[in-house]
Structure formats: C-alpha cells, structure tokens
C-alpha positions in Angstrom: 8.2 71.6 -168.2 7.2 68.0 -167.8 7.5 67.5 -171.6 10.9 69.2 -171.6 12.3 67.1 -168.9 10.9 63.9 -170.4 12.7 64.8 -173.7 16.0 64.7 -171.8 15.3 61.1 -170.7 14.1 61.7 -167.2 11.5 59.4 -165.7 7.9 60.2 -164.9 8.5 61.0 -161.2 11.7 63.0 -161.8 9.9 65.0 -164.6 6.9 65.6 -162.3 9.2 66.8 -159.5 11.0 69.1 -161.9 7.7 70.6 -163.2 6.7 71.2 -159.6 10.0 72.8 -158.9 9.5 75.2 -161.8 5.9 76.0 -160.8 6.8 76.7 -157.2 10.2 78.4 -158.0 11.3 81.6 -156.5 10.9 83.4 -159.8 7.2 82.6 -160.1 6.2 82.7 -156.4 8.0 86.0 -155.8 6.2 87.6 -158.7 2.8 86.2 -157.8 1.3 89.6 -158.1 2.2 90.0 -161.7 -0.3 87.9 -163.8 1.2 88.9 -167.1 4.6 87.6 -166.0 3.2 84.3 -165.0 1.2 84.0 -168.2 4.4 84.6 -170.3 6.7 82.4 -168.1 4.3 79.5 -168.4 5.0 79.2 -172.1 8.8 79.2 -171.7 9.3 75.5 -171.1 7.1 74.5 -174.0 8.9 76.9 -176.3 12.3 75.4 -175.3 10.9 71.9 -175.7 9.6 72.7 -179.2 12.8 74.3 -180.2 14.8 71.2 -179.2 12.5 69.2 -181.5 13.1 71.8 -184.3 16.8 71.4 -183.8 16.4 67.6 -184.3 14.4 68.2 -187.5 11.4 66.3 -186.2 9.1 67.8 -188.8 7.4 71.1 -189.7 4.6 70.6 -187.2 7.2 71.5 -184.5 8.2 74.6 -186.4 4.6 75.7 -186.6 4.1 74.7 -182.9 7.1 76.8 -181.9 5.8 79.9 -183.8 2.4 79.5 -182.2 3.7 79.0 -178.7 6.1 82.0 -179.0 3.3 84.1 -180.3 1.1 83.2 -177.3 4.0 84.2 -175.0 4.2 87.5 -176.8 0.5 88.1 -176.5 0.6 87.4 -172.8 2.0 90.9 -172.4 5.3 90.7 -170.5 8.1 91.4 -173.0 10.9 90.9 -170.5 10.1 87.2 -170.2 9.9 87.0 -174.0 13.4 88.5 -174.3 14.8 86.2 -171.7 13.3 83.1 -173.4 14.8 84.3 -176.8 18.1 84.9 -175.1 18.1 81.4 -173.7 17.6 79.9 -177.1 20.3 82.1 -178.7 22.6 80.9 -175.9 21.6 77.3 -176.8 22.6 77.9 -180.4 25.9 79.5 -179.4 26.6 76.5 -177.2 25.7 74.2 -180.1 28.0 76.1 -182.5 30.9 75.9 -180.1 30.5 72.5 -178.5 28.5 70.5 -180.9 29.6 72.1 -184.2 25.9 72.5 -185.1 23.6 75.4 -184.9 20.3 76.6 -186.5 20.4 80.3 -186.0 18.6 80.9 -189.4 15.7 78.7 -188.4 15.5 80.3 -185.0 15.1 83.7 -186.7 12.6 82.3 -189.1 10.3 80.8 -186.5 10.5 83.9 -184.4 9.5 86.0 -187.4 6.5 83.7 -187.8 5.6 84.3 -184.1 5.9 88.1 -184.6 3.5 87.9 -187.6 1.0 85.8 -185.6 1.1 88.3 -182.7 1.4 91.4 -184.9 -2.0 92.7 -184.0 -0.7 93.3 -180.5 3.1 93.5 -180.7 3.3 96.2 -183.4 1.1 98.7 -181.5 3.0 97.8 -178.3 6.4 98.6 -180.0 5.1 102.0 -181.2 3.9 102.9 -177.7 7.1 101.6 -176.1 9.1 104.4 -177.6 6.7 106.9 -176.0 7.2 105.3 -172.5 8.8 107.4 -169.8 11.3 104.6 -169.2 13.0 105.2 -172.5 14.6 108.3 -170.9 16.3 106.3 -168.1 20.1 106.7 -168.1 22.0 103.4 -168.7 23.7 103.9 -165.4 20.3 103.3 -163.7 20.6 99.6 -164.6 23.7 99.4 -162.4 22.5 101.4 -159.5 21.4 99.8 -156.2 24.0 97.0 -156.6 23.6 94.3 -154.0 26.1 93.8 -151.3 27.3 90.3 -150.5 25.1 90.2 -147.4 22.0 91.3 -149.4 22.8 88.7 -152.1 22.9 85.9 -149.4 19.3 86.8 -148.5 18.3 85.1 -151.8 19.3 81.8 -150.0 18.5 82.8 -146.4 15.8 85.6 -146.7 15.5 86.2 -143.0 19.2 86.3 -142.2 18.8 89.9 -140.9 15.6 89.0 -139.1 13.4 90.3 -141.9 13.5 90.3 -145.7 15.4 93.1 -147.3 13.2 96.0 -148.7 13.1 96.8 -152.3 14.5 99.7 -154.3 11.4 101.8 -155.2 11.1 103.9 -152.0 8.5 106.7 -151.8 7.6 106.2 -155.5 5.9 102.9 -154.7 2.6 102.7 -152.8 4.4 100.3 -150.4 8.0 99.2 -149.9 8.1 95.7 -151.4 10.5 93.1 -150.2 13.6 92.6 -152.4 12.4 89.0 -153.1 9.2 90.4 -154.6 11.1 92.2 -157.4 14.0 89.7 -157.7 13.7 86.0 -156.7 14.2 83.6 -153.9 16.6 80.7 -154.7 16.8 78.5 -151.6 19.4 76.0 -150.5 18.0 72.7 -152.0 18.1 73.9 -155.6 21.8 74.8 -155.2 22.5 71.3 -153.9 20.8 69.8 -156.9 22.6 72.2 -159.2 26.0 71.3 -157.7 25.3 67.6 -158.1 24.2 68.0 -161.7 27.3 70.0 -162.5 29.6 67.3 -161.0 28.0 64.4 -162.9 27.5 66.4 -166.1 31.2 67.4 -166.5 32.4 63.9 -165.5 30.8 62.4 -168.7 33.1 62.5 -171.7 30.0 62.9 -174.0 28.6 66.4 -174.4 25.5 66.6 -172.1 22.8 69.2 -171.8 23.7 69.5 -168.1 26.7 71.5 -169.1 24.6 74.0 -171.0 22.0 74.4 -168.2 24.8 74.7 -165.6 26.2 77.7 -167.6 22.7 79.2 -167.8 22.3 78.9 -164.0 25.8 80.4 -163.5 25.2 83.5 -165.7 21.7 83.8 -164.3 23.0 84.0 -160.7 25.9 86.2 -161.7 
C-alpha cells in the first residue's frame, strides 16, 4: 500500500498513514479470524500498484511482477478477494476507456492468464472441487436475503448504537452467533470524513484525477 500511495505522488508520511489505515481497516480487523483472507488481501495493493505500472508501459518486468503477485494471491486460498481485486482492475480499465480514452483490457487478460498458469497446481484442482461444493446449490435469491435495514447499516459507522453490536446471519448453523461486523466490516467516521474531502478536491480539478476513480470505487463498495 505504501508503494501504491507513493506512486500517486503522496509524501512519505501520508503514504505511511495510508498504509496503516489499510492494515488496520475494518475489512482486515473484522476478518482477523480468517488467515486466508488476510493472506490474499495483503497482495491486493501490490497488484494494483504493478498494474498501474503496466498501464504506463514501464517495462516487461512489471508484467512479470504482476503475474507473480496475482499468482501468489491465488495461492493464498481466498478466491473472493482474488475476484474483488480483478473486478477493481476491470473497473479501472472501464474508467480509463470512458474518461481517459485509453484502456489495456487485452494486457490485463494476458497477465492474469500468466498468473493462472503460475498457480495452476492449486487453482485447477480447486476449480474442479468448487463445482462439487454444497454452496453451488444455493438459490440466487439467497444473495439478497437478510438485507440490512437503515438502522443496521448505520452500525457500520456506530457499531454500539443499539448498546451492542448487531448479531450475524448464521443462527443455529454456526457454533456461535458472530457479530455482523465480523462477517462484513466496520467503516468508522474518520474514513468517511477523509473520503468526503478527497471527493470535493478531486472533482474541483479540471484534470482527470485518480481521486475520481477511487471515489466511485468507495461509493459502489458502500452501496
């Protein structure tokens, strides 16, 4: 994360603060019991940094570095984070195609193909077994069940608004009823303040800025 923020022109202190914010974020701390998720998420900032260098055509060493980092993320064993990272990069290319009139979708597919080849010893058996998982029989409507009320959504900012953190969804199927924050995330108030400030300054600039893209990522992530 420090390298990614430095590539955007932030200073040493600001980049270090951003790296700490990522390390201590609600996503990572609320999933502290899931080692595979942490191991996969730790590679995400480096993958984004390397892809930005690939977009700038900095040399084939960054292409190889991206494929290696993406393969390591796949080998960490948490496919949801891999998919979210890939979706983020696809979104970056869509943003580039619309706002910058430049995209490198073909190269993105190529380097991800290289990552799949590097991690094939694990990813191919995992894909075969995935189709035998009990979760493949879940009805699509299950993804939209247990929708959050506005009051429950506000607990992501103020988790103890009701006097205690809201319980999770798993009920008697789980050995214990986890808090909602343990299966979702905790955002907090300070990040929202920083986010609002970045949006205001980002859209005031006539020049296309990465702030606009990351503001859109945050908006759709919260939505």
